[in-house]
N, C-alpha and C positions, 0 to 999 in steps of 0.2 A: 610467472606472477611472483609479487610479492608478499610477504608475512605481515600478519596481525596475531596479536595477542587476544585470545575468546576465553575470557573464563581463569588466564592463567595458562592457557597452553597458546604454542605457536601454532597457528596455522594459516595455510595458502588464501592467499588473498585472491577473490573475484578482478579480472582485467582492467585496472582504473582508465586506460585512456579516453575514452567518450564522456568520464565524469568528474565532478568540479575536484578540486585538490585540496591538501591540506588545509583546516581551519573553515571548510567551506558552511554557512547556513543551510542547511536543510530541511524542509517541513514535509509530510506526511501528513495527507488528509483523508481519511477512512471514514466509512458510515459504522463498524463496530470495531471494540476492542478485539482482538484477532486478527484482524485484518492486516496489519501492519506485519506483524509476524509472517503471516502465513504467504502473503503475498510477494513482501522485500525484507521478507526476515533476512537473509541469508546478505543481500547487499548491505544493509545496514551492520548486522554481525562484521562483514569482512571491512567496513569502513571507516573503523572508532575513530578517526582524525576527526571525521564532520562534528558539526554542532548540529544536532535533528532536534525537532520539536515533533510531536505525533499527535492530530488532531482526530480524536473520533466523536462524531458527532452524536451518536444515540448508547445509552444504557447506564446514564451518570449515576442514576439510581438505582441500578441492578446490585444487590447487596452481595452476590455469586461476583458478577463480571468485572466492575468498577475496579476492586483492591488488587485482583488478579491484573487489571489492565497496569498497572503502577509499578507492579514485580516483573511484568515482563518489559518495560519500560529501560527500568534498572539492568535487567538482563542485557538488551540492546544500548545502552549505553546513552539513552536520548530522555528529554523531557518531554511535557505532553498536558493533554489538559483534556476533558470531556465534556459533552453535550448530550442533550437528553429530549433530543427529538423522538415524536413517535416511531415506536416499533413494534408494534402492536401485528398478532398474526394475520389481521386483517390487510397491513401495508396499503393502510389510505395512501392515494396521491397526497406527495407536498410540492409544496409550489416552490419553483425555482427561487424567489426570491426571500422564504423563508428559511431555505438549507443555505445560501450565502450567505445570508445575516449572521447562521451558525458559524459559517465558517471564519466568517473577520471578529468572531465574538472571540473564538478560540485561540487564531494565530496571533501572536505575540506580531506588532508592527514592525515595520523593515520590509530588507530588500532581503531576499531566498537566492542562492545559487542555484536551486534546485527544487521543483516540487513535485511532489508523487501524489499520485491518486487511483482513484480506478477508473476503467472505461467506461465511455458511455452506454456501453452493449453488459458493461457488467464481465465477471469472469466468469459467470458459471449459470444455466438457466433455471429461476432466475430470481433475482433477489432485487426489488424496487428503490431501497435505499444505494444502492452502489450506485445503480444508473444516476439515481438523481444528484449524488454526493459529485460526481464525473461533470455531470452537465452545470452545476453552479459552481464548481471550481475553474472549470475551462471558461466560463463565460468570464468569471474574476479574474483569472488570467488574460483574455483574448483583452480585455478593455481597461486594463493596467489598474485597477483599483487592488488585484494582487501583484505585488511587486517580484517577480520572479526573472531569472536569464534563462532559464529551460526548466520543462514540462515533460516529465515520463507520467505516461498511464499505464496501469499494468496491464498486460496483453495477453490472456488467457482464454480460451475457448475447451466446451466440452462437445461439441457436436450435436446442441442440443439436448443435450441430456444424456445424448447415447455413452458417456465413459465418462472418468473424472475429468476436472479441469488440469490443462496441461499449456505448457508453452506453444504459443503463435508460433509457428514458423518460419511467417514473414515478419517477425516485429523488427524495431528499428535499432535494438540491442537483447542482446542474448544471454546470459550468464550462465552457464554449466557449474555448479556449486563443490568445490571440494567437499570431500567426505566428509573432515571434522565441522564443517562449516553447516553442512545439510545438518549432520546429526543434532548440531548445536539447536538450530533452530526446529527441530521435531520436537527436541526435549523442552522448547518455551512450549510448544502446543500440548504436549503431554503431562509434564509438571506441573507449569504454572498454573497454565489455562484450564487443567484436568480432563482432556478429551481423552478417551479410553480407546486402548488400541482397539483397530475393528471401526471405529468411528468413521462418517466421512471425513473429518476436517484432519485427524490422523491419516488416512489412507492419500491425502489428497496432497500432505504436504509437498511441495515442486522440489524437485531437483533440478531443476533448472530456471531459473528465473528468467522474464520477459517484462520488453514495454515497448510500447508506443512513443517515440519520442516527437512530440506534437513541435510545427514550427520551423522543422529543418529536415532532415533525412527522414522519409518515411511517413511526413507526412498528409501526402497521398493517399496513403494504404489506411493510415488514419481517420482521415478525413471521410473513406468511404465506411468503414466501419460506424464512425458517428452518426455518418446522414443515415446508415441500416440501424440504429439504436431502437431499440421500441418506445413506442410514444409513452 
C-alpha cells in the first residue's frame, strides 16, 4: 500500500490497481447525504488525488443534514451538490425518469473515469431511494447519457435484516480499510453528521468496503443481484 495524507496525517492507502489514477474525475451519486461517507468514505479518503464530485439526490431543504453534507465533502476533499427528491417516511415510489433527471441536473457535464452509486438491491433491508438511485444511474450509464469509463455499485448486504450491513464476500472489489482511514471515516459519521454512539449508522460503519464492478469482471454476479432487486 502507498500512503496518503488524511487531515495532516500519513495513512496507508487502499490498493489502487483496479482503480483510476491521479487526477481521475470521479462521481459519486447517492440518495442521501451520509451515504457517500458510510459506503465509500474510506475509498475517497484514500485517494485525495482524485477530483471527486458527490451528488446527493435528497435533503437539500433539510436544515440539519444539508450543511453537514458540505462539511463532510470538505473532509473527503470533494465537491458536490444536493437535490430535493421526496424522502418522506411513506417512501412513495419515484419514476426512473424523475430520478434520472435529478442525477443529470446535479452532475457537471463531462466524461468521468469512474462513477459510484448504490446497488439495485440497496445496502440493507430496505430503502427505496437507494434502489431507485441505482436503477436510474445504471440506465443513464448503459445508454451512454452518463459518460463514464467504469461504474462501481456499493456491495453490501444485511441477510434480510438479520445483521448490520457488511461487505459482500463475492464483490468484484473488496477494500479492507487501514485503521486510520476507518477511524477518519467514522469521525465523519459521528463528528460531522452527528450520529450518536450506539446508533445504527455508527455501528454499521464498514471496516471493509466493497463494490460490484458493472460491465467487466463481476458483471454476472452484479446482473444476478440487479435481476433480484425489489420492484
